[in-house]
MARBA-3410 file (N, C-alpha, C, O; in Angstrom, 1 decimal):
178
47.5,135.2,168.7,48.1,135.1,167.2,49.4,134.6,167.1,50.1,134.4,166.1 ~ 49.9,134.3,168.5,51.0,133.2,168.3,50.7,132.1,168.1,51.2,131.5,167.2 ~ 49.5,131.4,169.2,49.0,130.2,168.9,48.8,129.6,167.2,49.0,128.4,166.8 ~ 48.1,130.9,166.5,47.8,130.9,165.3,48.5,130.4,164.4,48.1,129.7,163.5 ~ 50.1,130.9,164.9,50.9,131.0,163.7,51.3,129.2,164.0,51.5,128.3,163.2
51.4,129.1,165.4,52.0,127.9,166.2,51.1,126.8,165.4,51.7,125.8,165.0 ~ 49.9,126.8,165.2,48.8,126.2,164.3,49.5,125.8,163.0,50.0,124.8,162.7 ~ 49.3,126.8,162.3,49.6,126.8,160.8,50.8,126.3,160.9,51.1,125.3,160.2 ~ 51.9,126.7,161.7,53.2,125.9,161.1,53.2,124.1,161.6,53.9,123.3,161.1 ~ 52.2,124.1,162.6,52.3,122.4,162.9,51.9,121.8,161.7,52.5,120.8,161.2
50.5,122.7,161.2,49.1,122.1,160.1,50.5,122.2,158.6,50.1,121.7,157.5 ~ 51.6,122.8,158.6,52.5,122.7,157.3,53.0,121.5,157.1,53.1,120.8,156.1 ~ 53.7,121.3,159.1,55.0,120.2,158.7,54.2,118.4,158.8,54.6,117.4,158.2 ~ 53.2,118.5,159.6,51.8,117.5,159.3,51.9,116.8,158.1,52.1,115.6,157.9 ~ 51.6,118.3,156.9,51.1,118.0,155.6,52.3,117.1,154.9,53.5,117.3,154.8
51.6,116.0,154.4,52.9,114.9,153.6,52.7,115.3,152.2,51.6,115.6,151.7 ~ 53.9,115.4,151.7,54.4,115.4,150.2,53.5,115.1,149.1,53.0,114.0,149.2 ~ 53.3,115.5,148.4,52.0,115.2,147.1,52.9,113.8,146.5,54.2,113.8,146.2 ~ 51.7,112.7,146.3,52.0,111.3,146.1,53.2,111.4,145.1,54.3,110.8,145.3 ~ 52.7,112.5,143.7,53.4,112.2,142.5,55.3,113.1,142.7,56.2,112.9,141.9
55.3,113.8,143.8,56.6,113.9,144.0,57.5,113.5,143.8,58.2,113.9,142.8 ~ 57.8,112.5,144.7,59.1,111.7,144.3,59.2,110.7,143.0,60.3,110.3,142.6 ~ 58.0,110.4,142.4,58.0,109.7,141.2,58.9,111.1,140.0,59.9,110.9,139.2 ~ 58.6,111.6,140.2,58.8,113.2,139.7,60.2,113.1,139.2,60.7,112.8,138.1 ~ 61.1,113.4,141.0,62.2,113.5,141.1,63.1,112.4,140.8,64.2,112.7,140.4
62.8,111.3,140.9,63.6,110.3,140.5,63.4,110.1,139.0,64.5,110.0,138.4 ~ 62.6,110.2,138.5,62.2,109.9,137.1,63.3,111.1,136.3,64.2,110.9,135.4 ~ 62.9,112.3,136.7,64.8,113.9,136.2,65.2,113.0,136.5,64.9,112.0,135.8 ~ 66.0,112.7,137.3,67.5,112.4,138.0,67.3,110.8,136.5,68.3,110.7,135.7 ~ 66.1,109.8,136.3,66.6,109.0,135.4,66.8,109.5,134.0,67.6,109.1,133.2
65.9,110.7,133.8,66.2,111.2,132.2,67.6,111.8,132.2,68.4,111.6,131.3 ~ 67.9,112.4,133.1,69.3,113.9,133.1,70.2,112.3,133.0,71.0,112.3,132.1 ~ 70.2,111.4,133.5,71.4,110.1,133.6,71.3,109.4,132.6,72.2,108.7,132.2 ~ 70.0,109.5,131.9,69.9,108.7,130.5,71.1,109.7,130.0,72.3,109.4,129.9 ~ 70.3,111.4,129.6,70.7,112.1,128.7,72.6,112.4,128.4,73.1,112.8,127.4
73.1,112.0,129.5,74.6,112.3,130.0,75.1,111.3,129.6,76.1,111.3,129.0 ~ 74.1,109.9,130.0,75.0,108.8,129.5,75.1,108.8,127.7,76.0,108.7,127.0 ~ 74.4,108.9,127.5,73.9,109.5,126.3,75.2,110.1,125.5,75.8,109.4,124.6 ~ 75.5,111.4,125.7,76.2,112.2,125.3,77.7,112.0,125.6,78.5,112.4,124.8 ~ 77.9,111.6,126.5,79.1,110.8,127.4,80.1,109.9,126.2,81.3,109.9,125.9
78.5,108.8,125.5,78.9,107.5,125.2,79.2,108.0,123.7,80.0,107.5,123.0 ~ 78.5,109.0,123.3,78.6,109.5,122.0,80.0,110.1,121.7,80.8,109.7,120.8 ~ 80.1,111.1,122.6,81.7,111.7,122.5,82.6,110.6,122.4,83.2,110.3,121.3 ~ 82.8,109.9,123.4,83.8,108.6,123.4,83.9,108.0,121.9,85.0,107.9,121.3 ~ 82.6,107.5,121.5,82.3,106.5,120.3,83.0,107.5,119.1,83.6,106.8,118.3
83.1,109.1,118.8,83.6,109.5,118.3,85.0,109.8,118.0,85.5,110.0,116.9 ~ 85.7,110.0,119.6,87.1,109.8,119.5,87.9,108.5,119.0,88.9,108.3,118.3 ~ 87.2,107.8,119.7,87.3,105.8,119.1,86.9,105.7,117.6,87.3,104.7,117.0 ~ 86.1,106.5,117.0,86.3,106.1,115.1,87.4,107.0,114.4,87.8,106.6,113.4 ~ 87.8,108.4,115.1,88.5,108.9,115.0,89.8,108.1,115.2,90.2,107.5,114.2
90.5,108.1,116.0,91.5,107.2,116.2,91.9,106.1,115.5,93.0,105.8,115.3 ~ 90.6,105.2,115.1,90.4,103.8,114.6,90.6,104.3,113.6,91.5,103.7,113.2 ~ 90.3,105.3,112.7,90.4,105.8,111.3,91.7,106.5,111.1,92.1,106.4,109.9 ~ 92.3,106.9,111.7,93.9,107.2,111.8,94.9,106.3,111.6,95.9,106.5,111.0 ~ 94.5,105.2,112.4,94.9,103.7,112.8,95.5,103.0,111.2,96.6,102.7,110.6
93.8,103.0,110.9,93.6,102.4,109.2,94.3,103.0,108.3,94.9,102.4,107.5 ~ 94.4,104.3,108.4,94.9,105.3,107.0,96.4,104.9,107.3,97.0,104.4,106.4 ~ 97.2,105.2,108.7,98.6,104.8,108.5,98.8,103.2,108.4,99.8,102.8,107.8 ~ 97.9,102.4,108.9,98.6,101.3,108.1,98.9,101.1,107.0,100.0,101.0,106.6 ~ 97.5,101.1,106.1,97.7,101.4,104.8,98.4,102.2,104.0,98.4,102.0,102.8
98.9,103.0,104.5,100.2,104.2,104.4,101.7,103.5,104.2,102.5,103.8,103.4 ~ 101.6,102.0,105.5,102.7,101.9,105.7,102.7,100.6,105.1,103.8,100.1,104.8 ~ 101.7,100.0,104.8,101.5,98.8,103.7,101.8,99.0,102.1,102.3,98.1,101.5 ~ 101.5,100.1,101.7,101.5,100.5,100.3,102.8,101.2,100.5,103.4,100.7,99.6 ~ 103.8,102.2,101.1,104.9,102.1,100.9,106.2,101.5,100.9,107.3,101.9,100.7
105.7,99.9,101.3,106.5,99.1,101.8,106.1,98.3,100.3,107.0,97.6,99.8 ~ 105.2,98.4,99.7,105.3,97.7,98.7,105.8,98.3,97.3,106.3,97.7,96.4 ~ 105.4,100.1,97.5,106.8,100.6,96.8,107.8,100.4,96.7,108.4,100.4,95.6 ~ 108.6,100.2,98.1,110.2,100.1,98.3,109.9,98.3,97.7,110.4,98.2,96.6 ~ 109.5,97.3,98.0,109.9,96.1,97.4,109.8,95.7,95.9,110.5,95.0,95.2
108.4,96.6,95.4,108.5,96.8,93.6,109.7,97.7,93.3,110.2,97.6,92.2 ~ 110.1,98.5,94.0,111.6,98.8,93.5,112.5,98.2,93.4,113.2,98.4,92.4 ~ 112.8,97.4,94.5,114.0,96.3,94.8,113.9,96.0,93.7,114.7,96.4,92.8 ~ 112.5,94.7,93.1,112.6,93.9,92.5,112.7,94.7,90.9,113.6,94.3,90.1 ~ 111.9,95.7,90.6,112.8,95.9,89.1,113.8,96.1,89.1,114.4,95.9,88.0
114.7,96.5,90.3,116.5,96.6,89.8,116.7,95.0,89.6,117.1,94.5,88.5 ~ 116.5,94.3,90.5,117.0,92.8,90.3,116.6,92.2,88.8,117.4,91.5,88.2 ~ 115.3,92.6,88.3,114.6,92.1,86.7,115.8,92.9,85.9,116.6,92.3,85.2 ~ 115.7,94.0,86.2,116.4,95.2,85.3,118.0,94.8,84.7,118.3,95.0,83.6 ~ 118.8,94.3,85.7,119.8,93.7,85.9,119.9,92.4,85.3,120.6,92.4,84.3
119.3,91.2,85.5,119.2,90.2,84.9,118.5,90.2,83.4,118.6,89.1,82.8 ~ 117.8,91.2,82.9,117.2,91.5,81.7,118.6,92.4,81.1,118.7,92.7,80.0 ~ 119.4,92.6,81.9,120.6,93.7,81.0,121.6,92.5,80.8,121.9,92.2,79.6 ~ 121.9,91.9,81.7,122.5,90.6,81.0,122.5,89.5,80.2,123.5,88.8,79.8 ~ 121.0,89.5,80.1,120.7,88.4,79.1,120.6,89.5,77.8,120.9,89.0,76.7
120.2,90.5,77.8,120.6,91.7,76.7,122.3,91.5,75.7,122.6,91.5,74.5 ~ 123.0,91.3,76.9,124.8,91.6,76.9,124.9,90.1,76.1,125.6,89.8,75.1 ~ 124.2,89.5,76.6,124.3,87.7,76.1,123.8,87.6,74.4,123.9,86.6,73.6 ~ 123.2,88.7,74.2,122.8,88.5,72.9,121.4,87.8,72.7,121.1,87.3,71.6 ~ 120.6,87.7,73.9,119.4,87.5,74.1,118.5,88.3,73.4,119.0,89.5,73.4
117.4,88.2,72.7,116.6,89.3,72.9,114.9,88.1,73.0,114.9,86.9,73.1 ~ 113.7,89.2,72.9,112.5,89.3,73.7,111.5,87.7,72.6,110.3,87.5,72.5 ~ 112.7,87.0,71.8,112.2,85.8,71.3,112.0,84.5,72.2,111.2,83.6,72.3 ~ 113.3,85.0,72.6,113.9,83.6,73.5,112.6,83.6,74.6,112.3,84.7,75.0 ~ 111.9,82.4,74.9,111.1,82.4,76.0,111.8,83.1,77.6,111.1,84.0,78.1
112.3,82.9,77.9,112.8,83.4,79.4,113.2,84.6,79.3,112.9,85.5,80.1 ~ 114.0,84.7,78.3,114.4,86.4,78.1,112.8,87.4,77.6,112.7,88.6,77.7 ~ 111.8,86.6,77.0,110.3,87.5,77.3,109.7,87.2,78.7,109.0,88.1,79.0 ~ 109.7,86.1,79.8,109.4,85.9,80.8,110.2,87.1,81.4,109.3,87.9,81.8 ~ 111.3,87.5,81.7,112.4,88.6,82.5,111.9,89.7,82.3,111.7,90.7,83.0
111.5,89.6,80.6,110.7,91.4,80.0,109.5,91.5,80.7,109.3,92.4,81.4 ~ 108.9,90.7,80.5,107.4,90.8,80.9,107.0,91.2,82.5,106.1,92.0,82.9 ~ 108.1,90.2,83.4,108.2,90.4,85.2,108.2,91.7,84.9,107.2,92.3,85.0 ~ 109.5,92.6,84.3,110.1,93.6,84.6,109.0,94.9,84.4,109.0,95.9,85.2 ~ 107.8,94.7,83.2,106.9,95.8,82.5,105.7,95.7,83.7,105.0,96.6,84.0
105.7,94.3,84.4,104.5,93.9,85.2,105.0,94.4,86.5,104.1,94.4,87.3 ~ 106.4,94.7,86.8,106.6,95.6,87.9,106.2,97.2,88.4,105.7,97.9,89.4 ~ 106.8,97.3,87.0,106.6,98.6,86.5,105.5,99.2,86.8,105.5,100.2,87.6 ~ 104.3,98.6,86.2,103.0,98.4,86.2,102.2,98.7,87.7,101.5,99.6,88.1 ~ 102.7,97.5,88.2,102.5,97.5,90.2,102.7,98.8,90.6,101.8,99.7,90.7
104.4,98.9,90.8,104.4,99.9,91.6,104.2,101.2,91.1,104.5,102.0,92.0 ~ 103.6,102.0,89.7,102.9,102.8,89.7,101.4,102.9,90.0,100.6,103.8,89.7 ~ 101.2,101.7,90.6,99.6,101.7,91.2,99.5,101.7,92.4,98.5,102.1,93.0 ~ 100.8,101.2,93.1,100.7,101.5,94.8,100.8,102.4,94.8,100.0,103.0,95.5 ~ 102.2,103.6,94.0,102.4,104.8,93.6,101.0,105.6,93.7,100.9,106.5,94.5
100.0,105.3,93.0,98.8,106.1,92.9,97.8,105.9,93.9,96.9,106.7,93.9 ~ 97.9,104.9,94.7,96.9,104.5,95.8,97.5,105.5,97.0,96.8,106.2,97.7 ~ 98.7,105.4,97.1,99.3,106.2,97.9,99.3,107.9,98.1,99.4,108.5,99.2 ~ 99.2,108.2,97.0,98.9,109.9,96.4,97.7,109.9,96.6,97.4,111.1,96.3 ~ 96.7,109.4,96.9,95.3,110.0,96.7,95.2,110.2,98.6,94.4,110.9,99.1
96.5,109.3,99.4,95.8,110.0,100.7,97.1,110.4,101.5,97.1,110.2,102.7 ~ 97.9,110.7,101.0,99.1,111.8,101.5,99.4,112.6,101.6,99.8,112.7,100.5 ~ 99.7,114.0,102.2,100.0,115.6,102.0,101.0,115.4,100.7,101.6,114.3,100.4 ~ 101.1,116.8,99.9,101.7,116.9,99.0,103.2,117.1,99.2,103.7,117.3,98.1 ~ 104.1,117.0,100.3,105.2,116.9,100.0,105.8,115.1,100.3,107.0,114.8,100.2
104.8,114.4,100.6,105.0,112.7,100.3,104.6,112.5,99.1,105.0,111.4,98.7 ~ 103.8,113.1,98.4,103.6,113.3,96.8,104.8,113.1,96.0,105.4,112.3,95.4 ~ 104.8,114.2,96.3,105.9,114.8,95.5,107.6,114.0,95.7,108.4,114.1,94.9 ~ 107.8,113.4,96.8,108.5,112.2,97.2,108.5,111.3,96.3,109.4,110.8,95.7 ~ 107.1,111.1,96.4,107.0,109.7,95.8,106.9,109.5,94.3,107.4,108.6,93.7
106.3,110.6,93.8,106.8,111.1,92.5,107.8,110.8,91.9,108.1,110.0,91.0 ~ 108.6,111.9,92.6,110.0,111.6,92.4,110.9,109.8,92.2,111.4,109.2,91.3 ~ 110.7,109.5,93.4,111.2,108.3,93.7,110.6,107.0,91.9,111.1,106.3,91.1 ~ 109.5,107.3,92.3,109.0,105.9,91.4,109.7,106.8,89.6,110.3,106.3,88.7 ~ 109.4,108.0,89.8,110.4,108.2,88.1,111.6,107.7,88.2,111.7,106.7,87.5
112.5,108.1,88.8,113.7,107.7,88.9,114.1,106.7,88.9,115.0,106.4,88.2 ~ 113.3,105.6,89.9,113.1,104.1,89.3,112.7,103.7,88.2,113.5,102.8,87.8 ~ 111.8,104.0,87.4,111.4,103.8,85.9,112.8,104.4,85.3,113.2,103.6,84.4 ~ 113.5,105.4,85.4,114.3,106.2,84.7,115.4,105.5,84.3,116.0,105.5,83.3 ~ 115.6,104.5,85.7,116.8,103.8,85.8,117.0,102.2,84.9,117.7,101.3,85.0
116.3,102.4,84.3,116.2,101.4,83.3,116.1,101.3,81.9,116.2,100.3,81.2 ~ 116.0,102.7,81.7,115.4,103.2,80.5,116.6,103.0,79.5,117.7,103.3,79.9 ~ 116.5,102.7,78.3,117.4,103.0,77.3,118.7,103.7,77.1,119.8,103.3,77.1 ~ 118.1,104.8,77.1,119.3,105.6,77.1,120.1,105.5,78.3,119.7,105.7,79.4 ~ 121.0,105.2,78.1,121.9,104.7,79.2,122.6,106.1,79.8,122.9,105.9,81.0
122.8,107.2,79.5,123.0,108.8,80.5,121.9,108.7,81.2,122.0,108.9,82.4 ~ 120.5,108.3,80.4,119.6,109.4,81.1,119.4,107.8,82.5,118.6,108.0,83.4 ~ 119.9,107.1,82.5,119.8,105.2,83.4,120.6,105.6,84.3,120.4,105.6,85.5 ~ 121.6,106.2,83.5,123.1,106.3,84.6,122.5,107.2,85.4,122.0,106.8,86.5 ~ 122.4,108.5,85.2,121.5,109.9,86.0,120.6,109.9,87.1,120.5,110.8,87.9
119.9,108.9,87.1,118.8,108.4,88.0,119.2,107.5,88.7,118.6,107.3,89.8 ~ 120.4,106.8,88.2,120.7,105.5,89.2,122.0,106.7,90.4,122.3,106.3,91.5 ~ 122.4,107.9,89.8,122.7,108.3,90.9,122.0,108.8,91.6,122.1,108.5,92.8 ~ 120.9,109.6,91.3,119.8,110.1,92.0,119.0,109.7,93.0,118.5,110.3,93.9 ~ 118.8,108.1,92.5,117.9,107.5,93.5,118.3,107.1,94.8,117.4,106.6,95.5
119.5,107.1,95.3,119.4,106.8,96.5,118.8,107.9,97.7,118.4,107.6,98.8 ~ 119.0,109.2,97.0,118.7,110.2,97.9,117.1,110.5,97.6,116.5,111.2,98.4 ~ 116.5,110.0,96.6,115.5,110.1,96.4,114.4,109.0,97.2,113.2,109.2,97.5 ~ 115.2,107.8,97.4,114.8,106.7,98.4,114.7,107.5,100.1,113.8,107.9,100.9 ~ 115.9,107.6,100.0,115.9,108.4,101.3,115.0,109.1,101.8,114.6,108.8,102.9
114.3,110.6,101.1,113.7,111.4,100.9,112.6,111.0,100.9,111.8,111.8,101.5 ~ 112.0,109.9,100.5,110.7,109.2,100.4,110.6,108.3,101.9,109.5,108.0,102.5 ~ 111.9,108.0,102.1,111.4,107.1,103.7,111.6,108.4,105.1,111.2,108.2,106.3 ~ 112.1,109.3,104.7,111.4,110.3,105.7,109.9,110.8,106.1,109.2,110.9,107.1 ~ 109.8,110.9,104.3,108.6,111.2,104.1,107.3,110.2,104.9,106.4,110.7,105.6
107.3,109.2,104.7,106.9,107.6,105.1,106.9,107.9,106.8,105.9,108.0,107.5 ~ 108.3,108.1,107.3,108.2,107.9,108.7,108.0,109.1,109.2,108.3,109.2,110.4 ~ 107.4,110.6,108.5,106.7,111.9,109.3,105.5,111.7,109.2,104.7,112.2,110.0 ~ 105.1,110.8,108.1,103.6,110.7,107.9,103.0,110.0,108.9,101.9,110.2,109.3 ~ 104.3,108.7,109.7,103.7,107.6,110.5,103.9,108.2,111.9,103.7,107.5,112.9
104.3,109.3,112.1,104.7,110.0,113.1,106.0,109.2,113.7,105.8,109.1,114.9 ~ 107.0,108.8,113.4,108.0,107.8,113.6,109.2,108.9,113.4,109.0,109.9,112.7 ~ 110.6,108.7,114.2,111.6,109.8,114.2,112.3,109.4,112.9,112.6,108.3,112.7 ~ 112.7,110.3,112.1,113.3,110.3,110.9,114.7,109.7,111.8,114.1,108.7,112.2 ~ 115.6,109.6,112.2,117.0,109.2,112.4,117.3,108.1,113.4,118.3,107.9,114.1
115.7,107.4,113.2,115.9,106.0,113.8,116.2,105.1,113.2,116.4,104.1,113.8 ~ 116.2,105.1,111.5,116.6,104.1,110.7,117.9,103.9,110.3,118.3,103.2,109.5 ~ 118.5,104.9,111.2,120.4,104.3,110.5,121.0,103.2,111.8,122.0,102.6,111.7
END
């Protein structure tokens, strides 16, 4: 009986593997590698797209916020020039006074447009600070002197509040503006 077991064992050892075994194992590893590669690339692409979107939104908010501040500064300058021309007795029938008045009006429109573009993107606290700032900028050139003076007094605080919201949205330190 021992010889039979030994012969049986030797015949098992001497039997070659099936011809299809090696290609099946290699193909399995190839398919598994392709699936894993696809999944890892997909996860990496999603993470990269999310990061690029965040960078794109931050760049857009930064650009639009800078435009809001620039339009506000231009409105202040044009309002000063317009007031000086009014004090000198010129009205909008004089061409250069009419140009200043028109430029002032166009800057107000541009300010509101930029503010509208930003308000679609940003969270509510940012929108509230933006709305307050735009309201005060436009009120600061109101024909009613009391309204204009009140708006001009409140404008610096509103500007710093908006600047803080911009910096918070962009992930910057708020105290680094000093």
